[in-house]
C-alpha positions, 0 to 999 in steps of 0.5 A, spaced: 569 100 387 572 104 382 573 112 383 568 116 378 571 122 378 574 126 373 579 132 375 579 134 367 577 141 366 578 142 359 571 144 357 568 149 351 564 154 354 558 151 352 559 144 355 560 149 361 554 152 360 550 145 360 553 142 365 549 145 371 543 141 369 548 134 369 554 136 375 549 132 380 548 125 381 541 124 380 535 119 381 527 118 379 522 114 378 522 114 371 524 108 367 531 111 365 532 109 373 527 104 375 527 100 368 521 096 371 517 102 376 512 095 378 515 091 380 512 084 383 511 082 391 517 077 393 521 079 387 527 084 385 527 091 382 534 094 379 535 102 380 539 106 377 543 112 379 547 117 375 554 119 377 557 124 373 565 122 373 566 130 374 563 129 381 568 126 388 563 120 389 567 114 390 562 109 392 554 108 393 551 105 396 543 104 396 539 104 403 531 100 403 527 098 408 525 091 409 520 089 414 521 095 418 529 094 417 534 098 414 538 095 410 545 097 405 546 095 399 553 096 395 551 099 387 555 096 382 557 100 375 552 099 369 556 102 364 560 108 364 561 113 358 565 119 357 561 124 363 557 119 367 558 113 370 551 109 370 550 105 377 545 099 378 543 096 385 537 090 385 533 091 391 529 086 394 521 086 394 520 083 401 514 088 402 508 091 398 511 099 399 518 099 398 522 105 400 529 107 398 535 112 397 543 113 396 548 113 400 554 116 397 561 116 399 565 122 398 563 130 398 565 136 403 563 132 408 565 124 407 558 122 405 551 125 402 545 122 402 540 122 395 533 122 397 526 124 392 528 132 394 535 132 392 542 132 395 545 132 403 551 133 407 547 131 413 543 125 416 535 125 413 529 122 415 526 116 411 519 121 409 522 124 403 525 117 400 524 114 394 517 109 393 516 104 389 510 099 390 506 093 388 500 097 387 495 095 381 497 098 375 493 104 373 489 104 366 492 106 361 489 114 360 490 115 366 498 115 365 498 121 359 497 128 360 492 131 365 490 138 364 487 141 371 482 147 371 479 150 376 473 153 372 472 160 376 479 162 373 480 159 366 474 163 362 467 165 362 462 165 355 457 170 359 457 175 365 452 172 371 451 176 377 455 175 382 452 171 389 451 174 395 458 171 398 462 173 393 467 179 391 466 181 384 473 181 380 474 184 373 477 178 368 484 182 369 484 184 376 489 180 381 488 175 384 488 175 391 493 170 394 491 170 402 487 172 407 479 172 408 478 174 401 481 169 397 475 164 397 470 170 395 473 174 389 469 171 384 471 172 377 466 167 373 469 162 370 464 157 367 463 150 363 462 154 357 468 157 358 471 152 357 469 148 352 470 155 348 478 153 348 478 145 347 481 146 341 487 149 344 486 144 350 487 138 346 492 141 340 497 140 347 495 133 347 491 133 353 488 126 354 483 128 361 481 133 362 481 135 370 476 139 373 477 142 380 470 141 384 464 143 380 458 143 385 454 149 389 458 152 394 459 159 398 466 159 395 470 160 388 474 153 390 467 149 391 470 145 395 465 147 401 459 144 397 452 144 398 450 139 395 453 133 389 447 132 386 448 138 381 452 142 377 453 149 380 448 154 377 454 159 376 458 154 372 452 154 367 449 148 371 447 141 369 446 142 362 453 146 361 456 140 364 452 135 359 456 140 353 463 140 356 462 133 356 460 131 350 465 136 346 470 133 350 469 126 348 468 128 341 475 130 341 477 123 344 478 126 351 476 124 358 473 129 362 474 128 371 471 131 376 474 132 384 468 129 387 469 130 395 464 127 399 469 126 404 467 133 406 462 139 405 461 145 407 456 148 412 450 149 408 451 141 405 444 138 406 448 133 410 450 137 415 443 141 415 440 135 417 445 132 422 444 139 426 437 139 425 437 131 428 442 129 433 439 122 432 439 122 424 444 118 420 447 124 418 449 126 425 455 120 426 458 123 420 460 129 423 458 131 430 462 129 436 457 132 441 452 134 438 450 140 437 457 144 438 462 140 436 463 136 430 469 135 425 472 142 421 477 145 419 
């Protein structure tokens, strides 16, 4: 294995300024580094590692996990240019999900690990390893640009009275970042406010508009929904959602909502039914010991 380091220090000022982003070994899940990011179970997949020639890395391995057992695969030089050496390793795909990271020889401590959180001059756990999966491919539209909106904070079309649970805020008031008032701070953004800005959103190349929960709830984030059967009237209700959906589709985009049926608020109709009747079907959704112990956070 040839040494990748190049001790030349003859650089222009422009090169020095741009070198910071390229000065360390690098890998991620994009096709630049994983030419076939959708492997087949029982097959093999190539992964690439970029090593700048200015580093003191002398050799490298991929550490992967197959059937629960770690193994080291020596990388080989795929190609080189004046700046980088590109190294390649072939991973066998024995399991539906394969995790891996890179072991680099050299550096101030003699070795380094490269995983999803960067370079480490110490031993690291498997939790942040890179991962590849044989799961079915998502639809093409889901791999495009999504634009996520928190409705209360994006834009509003009109002023509405704040509900009893809320702490009213003027549109330019600072956000309360933490504490008990964080979910109570109410700016009053709504769905028609979003609709008024769709031309701008579409101009960004957005393919899918993604809304955080829009159900009635006693919070600005609306994850503690009281029902999944209607749109919060504070956002304009069902009619405003229909207007927004039609306007989004007219621009060739899609509309997606955050549907949180695995939890709701203590005002949710299911929880209220469970609270009222220990023998109800809903009681099994929440209670471990009726009426005092139920799953919550």
